[in-house]
Backbone bond lengths (Angstrom), bond angles and torsions (degrees), N, CA, C in turn:
res aa  C-N    CA-C-N  psi(-1)  N-CA   C-N-CA  omega(-1)  CA-C   N-CA-C  phi
1 M - - - 1.440 - - 1.536 107.91 -
2 P 1.329 117.58 126.38 1.465 120.55 -178.99 1.523 111.57 -67.49
3 K 1.313 112.67 147.68 1.466 119.62 178.89 1.528 109.27 -76.35
4 Q 1.301 117.21 136.61 1.451 120.70 179.75 1.537 109.52 -98.77
5 F 1.321 113.55 143.55 1.463 119.44 177.78 1.524 108.93 -98.53
6 N 1.301 115.19 140.36 1.459 117.34 174.39 1.528 108.00 -93.55
7 L 1.287 117.46 172.87 1.465 122.88 -176.37 1.529 111.59 -61.46
8 K 1.320 117.53 -39.57 1.467 121.67 -179.43 1.537 110.65 -62.22
9 T 1.302 117.80 -44.03 1.460 122.05 178.97 1.531 110.39 -65.24
10 L 1.311 116.66 -42.80 1.469 121.25 179.28 1.526 110.89 -62.34
11 L 1.322 117.78 -45.06 1.473 120.95 178.95 1.525 111.00 -65.45
12 S 1.323 116.42 -40.09 1.469 119.60 178.51 1.523 110.94 -63.27
13 A 1.315 116.90 -44.36 1.470 121.27 179.17 1.527 110.86 -63.92
14 T 1.325 116.43 -40.52 1.466 121.08 178.89 1.530 110.55 -65.66
15 A 1.314 117.33 -43.42 1.465 120.75 178.87 1.528 110.66 -63.78
16 F 1.317 116.73 -42.62 1.469 120.63 178.18 1.527 110.95 -61.59
17 A 1.321 117.38 -44.63 1.466 121.46 178.89 1.533 110.89 -63.23
18 A 1.318 116.86 -39.95 1.473 120.66 179.36 1.522 110.88 -64.60
19 V 1.327 117.12 -43.54 1.467 120.95 178.60 1.527 110.12 -63.21
20 C 1.331 116.41 -43.62 1.473 119.71 178.16 1.527 111.15 -61.03
21 C 1.321 116.73 -42.85 1.473 120.46 178.60 1.523 111.21 -62.37
22 L 1.316 117.28 -43.91 1.468 120.90 178.68 1.527 111.25 -62.16
23 L 1.308 116.40 -41.34 1.468 119.60 177.99 1.521 111.51 -63.45
24 V 1.325 116.68 -43.39 1.466 120.65 178.91 1.528 110.18 -64.30
25 I 1.310 117.57 -43.62 1.473 121.00 179.61 1.520 110.18 -63.85
26 T 1.305 118.16 -44.25 1.466 121.36 178.88 1.520 110.76 -61.70
27 W 1.319 116.74 -45.04 1.461 120.72 179.33 1.523 110.60 -62.82
28 R 1.333 116.71 -45.09 1.463 120.93 -179.12 1.522 110.87 -62.90
29 D 1.332 116.49 -46.16 1.465 119.26 -179.60 1.522 110.73 -63.00
30 S 1.291 117.10 -38.41 1.451 120.35 -179.84 1.526 110.95 -64.85
31 I 1.325 117.21 -50.96 1.465 121.21 179.31 1.522 110.24 -64.46
32 M 1.316 116.51 -45.72 1.459 120.52 -178.96 1.530 111.02 -64.62
33 G 1.326 116.51 -39.54 1.460 119.69 178.81 1.515 111.87 -64.64
34 R 1.309 116.19 -44.80 1.471 119.87 178.76 1.513 110.76 -62.29
35 T 1.320 116.26 -41.45 1.468 120.55 178.95 1.524 110.20 -64.42
36 R 1.315 116.71 -41.88 1.475 121.30 -179.80 1.535 110.71 -59.73
37 Y 1.325 116.20 -49.84 1.462 119.21 -178.25 1.524 111.47 -68.96
38 S 1.308 117.11 -33.57 1.457 120.55 177.18 1.531 110.59 -63.64
39 R 1.314 115.92 -42.44 1.478 119.54 178.27 1.520 111.36 -67.05
40 R 1.312 116.65 -36.95 1.471 119.79 177.01 1.526 110.65 -63.63
41 L 1.332 116.70 -42.14 1.462 120.76 177.30 1.525 110.99 -61.67
42 E 1.307 115.98 -44.66 1.467 119.65 178.63 1.528 110.48 -60.50
43 N 1.320 116.98 -39.64 1.460 121.42 178.29 1.535 110.93 -64.51
44 H 1.334 117.52 -42.07 1.471 120.26 177.55 1.532 110.08 -58.47
45 I 1.315 115.56 -44.63 1.473 120.06 -178.84 1.522 109.98 -64.81
46 E 1.322 117.18 -45.28 1.464 120.26 -179.23 1.525 111.43 -63.17
47 Q 1.318 118.03 -34.90 1.468 120.99 179.16 1.528 112.13 -67.03
48 L 1.321 116.91 -19.72 1.469 119.54 176.45 1.526 111.33 -61.86
49 R 1.317 116.89 -29.73 1.467 121.26 -177.14 1.531 111.52 -53.47
50 A 1.317 117.04 -38.84 1.468 121.79 -178.24 1.526 112.83 -81.61
51 R 1.335 117.25 -2.33 1.469 120.51 -175.50 1.530 111.05 -112.66
52 Q 1.298 116.08 41.27 1.464 122.92 -176.77 1.528 111.54 -57.69
53 P 1.334 117.11 126.35 1.468 119.61 176.85 1.532 111.04 -72.68
54 N 1.323 115.62 157.05 1.470 121.02 -175.77 1.524 113.75 -66.17
55 N 1.337 117.58 -27.89 1.466 119.20 -174.82 1.532 113.24 -85.03
56 L 1.336 117.89 1.55 1.465 121.48 179.28 1.522 110.00 -124.64
57 T 1.330 115.74 144.31 1.464 119.79 175.60 1.527 109.10 -76.31
58 A 1.317 115.00 167.95 1.466 119.55 178.13 1.530 110.31 -60.00
59 A 1.321 117.15 -38.85 1.468 120.67 -179.84 1.527 110.93 -67.07
60 Q 1.316 117.28 -42.30 1.465 121.17 179.78 1.532 110.66 -65.12
61 W 1.321 116.12 -47.53 1.458 120.28 179.93 1.535 110.31 -65.70
62 G 1.318 116.40 -42.75 1.455 120.35 177.94 1.522 111.78 -59.07
63 C 1.319 116.37 -38.92 1.463 121.20 177.16 1.528 110.25 -61.24
64 M 1.314 117.21 -45.78 1.464 120.86 179.27 1.522 111.54 -63.23
65 V 1.321 116.79 -43.84 1.466 120.52 -179.09 1.530 110.36 -67.15
66 D 1.341 116.91 -43.15 1.464 119.96 179.82 1.525 111.56 -60.83
67 W 1.320 117.29 -45.09 1.457 120.26 178.85 1.535 111.16 -65.11
68 T 1.314 116.61 -33.35 1.465 120.03 179.30 1.522 110.22 -71.36
69 R 1.328 117.08 -35.62 1.482 119.35 173.37 1.517 110.57 -63.53
70 N 1.333 115.85 -39.66 1.468 119.33 176.28 1.526 110.39 -62.06
71 L 1.318 115.75 -43.20 1.461 120.60 177.05 1.527 109.99 -54.39
72 H 1.317 115.92 -49.41 1.469 120.33 -179.33 1.529 111.05 -60.99
73 G 1.318 116.14 -51.59 1.457 120.12 -175.05 1.514 114.41 -65.92
74 N 1.317 116.39 -29.28 1.459 120.09 -175.52 1.518 114.83 -101.56
75 S 1.321 116.95 -8.53 1.464 116.63 -174.78 1.515 115.18 -122.30
76 L 1.311 118.86 -26.43 1.459 119.71 -178.69 1.519 108.61 -85.09
77 I 1.312 115.07 78.35 1.455 121.06 179.55 1.522 106.93 -83.81
78 A 1.317 114.91 119.62 1.468 120.69 -170.74 1.521 113.52 -57.03
79 F 1.312 117.53 -29.57 1.458 118.58 -176.15 1.523 113.02 -87.28
80 Q 1.320 117.17 1.13 1.458 120.56 176.84 1.517 111.84 -90.10
81 T 1.310 117.41 -6.39 1.450 121.65 -178.52 1.529 108.56 -150.69
82 T 1.303 116.92 166.42 1.466 120.23 -177.27 1.526 110.97 -88.77
83 T 1.318 115.21 164.04 1.454 120.42 177.57 1.528 110.33 -60.23
84 S 1.324 117.68 -41.81 1.469 119.78 -178.89 1.528 110.92 -66.70
85 E 1.321 117.87 -35.20 1.477 120.21 177.10 1.524 110.99 -67.45
86 I 1.331 116.89 -41.47 1.467 119.72 177.75 1.528 110.18 -65.62
87 A 1.334 117.00 -40.02 1.472 120.84 178.97 1.524 110.56 -62.55
88 A 1.324 117.09 -45.42 1.468 120.71 179.03 1.528 110.38 -64.18
89 F 1.325 116.75 -39.53 1.464 121.34 178.55 1.527 110.35 -63.82
90 E 1.326 117.10 -43.73 1.468 120.61 179.87 1.520 110.44 -61.98
91 T 1.324 117.62 -40.45 1.465 121.60 178.18 1.525 110.58 -63.60
92 K 1.326 116.44 -42.74 1.464 121.26 179.49 1.533 110.48 -62.80
93 V 1.328 117.05 -43.43 1.467 121.00 178.46 1.521 110.12 -64.12
94 E 1.323 116.80 -45.11 1.464 120.86 179.85 1.531 110.95 -58.65
95 E 1.322 117.05 -44.86 1.461 121.28 179.15 1.519 111.07 -63.87
96 H 1.329 116.38 -41.53 1.467 120.55 -178.29 1.529 111.03 -66.65
97 L 1.322 116.83 -34.21 1.461 120.50 -178.36 1.520 113.03 -84.12
98 A 1.330 117.63 -2.13 1.460 120.84 -179.43 1.529 112.19 -68.90
99 G 1.322 116.83 -26.44 1.466 120.39 -179.78 1.522 111.73 -92.45
100 N 1.311 114.98 -159.98 1.460 120.23 176.84 1.525 109.92 -66.95
101 V 1.313 115.43 147.31 1.463 120.61 178.93 1.522 109.82 -121.42
102 D 1.336 114.22 150.06 1.456 121.18 175.62 1.526 107.84 -158.13
103 G 1.304 116.77 -164.75 1.462 120.30 -179.25 1.518 113.38 -60.58
104 T 1.330 116.46 -32.42 1.469 118.22 179.11 1.531 111.36 -69.20
105 T 1.334 116.63 -24.65 1.459 120.75 175.27 1.531 109.85 -65.36
106 I 1.322 115.81 -43.80 1.465 120.49 177.78 1.532 109.28 -61.38
107 E 1.306 116.15 -43.64 1.462 120.53 179.15 1.538 110.74 -61.65
108 W 1.327 116.98 -41.33 1.458 121.17 177.75 1.532 110.77 -61.06
109 I 1.333 116.20 -43.10 1.464 119.96 178.85 1.528 110.40 -59.78
110 W 1.336 116.83 -44.53 1.471 119.78 179.51 1.532 110.41 -60.92
111 D 1.319 116.49 -44.03 1.468 119.77 178.06 1.527 111.42 -62.99
112 A 1.333 116.37 -39.52 1.469 120.71 -178.59 1.527 110.85 -66.10
113 Y 1.325 117.99 -40.59 1.461 120.52 177.22 1.527 110.78 -63.27
114 A 1.316 116.20 -36.45 1.476 119.34 178.23 1.521 110.97 -64.49
115 D 1.320 116.54 -30.21 1.466 120.74 -179.83 1.525 113.41 -79.98
116 V 1.338 117.79 -27.01 1.462 120.07 -171.54 1.529 114.17 -87.13
117 C 1.331 118.22 -26.28 1.467 117.65 -177.98 1.528 111.13 -159.29
118 P 1.320 116.44 156.26 1.473 120.51 179.75 1.528 113.03 -58.71
119 G 1.324 117.53 -35.44 1.462 119.93 177.74 1.517 111.39 -61.30
120 G 1.323 117.03 -37.37 1.463 121.46 177.11 1.513 111.73 -65.96
121 Q 1.320 116.43 -37.09 1.472 120.23 176.58 1.522 110.30 -65.60
122 E 1.324 116.53 -45.28 1.464 120.46 -178.42 1.529 112.01 -65.19
123 Y 1.318 117.20 -33.42 1.469 120.80 -176.44 1.531 112.58 -72.33
124 Q 1.315 117.31 -13.06 1.463 120.64 -179.44 1.534 111.74 -59.42
125 R 1.318 117.15 -22.70 1.468 119.78 -179.74 1.521 111.88 -62.47
126 F 1.328 117.91 -18.04 1.459 121.30 -179.60 1.530 113.30 -83.68
127 R 1.324 117.34 -3.11 1.476 119.23 176.09 1.527 110.71 -57.97
128 T 1.305 116.33 -35.25 1.465 120.13 178.62 1.526 110.20 -60.72
129 M 1.319 116.87 -43.56 1.463 120.59 179.32 1.527 111.50 -68.19
130 V 1.330 116.66 -36.78 1.466 119.82 175.71 1.522 108.73 -59.78
131 N 1.321 116.60 -47.50 1.464 120.77 -178.66 1.521 112.03 -64.48
132 E 1.322 117.27 -36.33 1.469 119.63 176.36 1.529 110.41 -63.14
133 S 1.326 116.04 -42.93 1.468 120.23 177.93 1.523 111.22 -64.28
134 L 1.336 116.11 -42.37 1.466 119.88 178.93 1.528 111.62 -66.60
135 A 1.324 117.00 -38.90 1.471 120.47 177.97 1.521 110.24 -63.29
136 D 1.322 118.01 -39.63 1.465 121.31 176.86 1.524 111.62 -62.19
137 L 1.325 115.93 -26.64 1.472 121.37 178.82 1.534 111.89 -94.07
138 N 1.342 116.70 8.88 1.472 122.61 -178.68 1.524 112.48 56.33
139 S 1.307 116.67 40.79 1.464 121.44 -179.38 1.525 110.38 -69.80
140 P 1.335 116.45 138.39 1.463 119.67 176.02 1.531 112.35 -76.03
141 M 1.343 116.57 -8.38 1.458 120.00 -177.65 1.512 110.36 -131.26
142 L 1.315 115.24 134.74 1.461 122.37 173.29 1.526 107.81 -121.59
143 L 1.316 116.51 157.30 1.464 120.31 177.14 1.520 109.30 -75.39
144 D 1.324 116.13 142.11 1.460 120.08 174.42 1.518 109.15 -65.02
145 P 1.322 117.17 153.65 1.464 118.84 175.00 1.522 109.32 -58.94
146 P 1.323 117.08 154.36 1.464 119.02 -178.92 1.519 111.85 -60.58
147 T 1.332 114.51 143.43 1.471 120.18 179.51 1.515 110.22 -106.73
148 V 1.317 116.68 7.57 1.451 121.52 -177.60 1.518 109.06 -81.17
149 H 1.315 116.09 133.05 1.469 121.09 176.89 1.510 108.65 -100.33
150 R 1.314 115.69 122.65 1.462 120.16 178.70 1.507 109.78 -80.24
151 D 1.328 115.86 152.51 1.447 121.59 -178.14 1.535 113.27 -64.52
152 D 1.329 116.94 -26.98 1.465 119.57 -176.73 1.521 113.32 -88.80
153 E 1.304 118.00 7.26 1.470 120.39 178.27 1.498 111.08 -99.32
C-alpha cells in the first residue's frame, strides 16, 4: 500500500525544493556573471592589440598587451571579489579604454587590477619582468614600480 502524504508534508517538500532551486539559481548567476565579466575584460585587453600607439613598436606594444592578459588570467580570481565588484570594474575599464590608449593605459590597468582583488595586488611583482622584457625591446616606456602596499609590510 503506497504511503500517503498529508498537506503539511507536501508544503514542506515544496518549500524545501523552492529554497534549493533559489540557491542553485543564485549560485549559477553568480558564477556565470563573474565568468561573463571576466571574459569581457579579457576581450577589452585583447582589443588593445589593434590599438598600438605611435611611440611603441608592434613588439613593444604586444609585450605590454601579452603581460596584461597574463595579469588578467592569473589574478582576477572570481572568488576573491563579488560579481557586482567585477561588473563595476569591467565598466570602469571599458570607459577608460574608450579614449586614446598608450603605455600609461596599460599601467592604469595594472593599478586597477591591484585595487580590485588580492590576486591583482600579488601579481604586481611581475612588473619587474615586464620592464625587463620591454628593456630588451628598447621600449621608450617602462611600467612604474608597483604602488600597492601589502598588509605584511
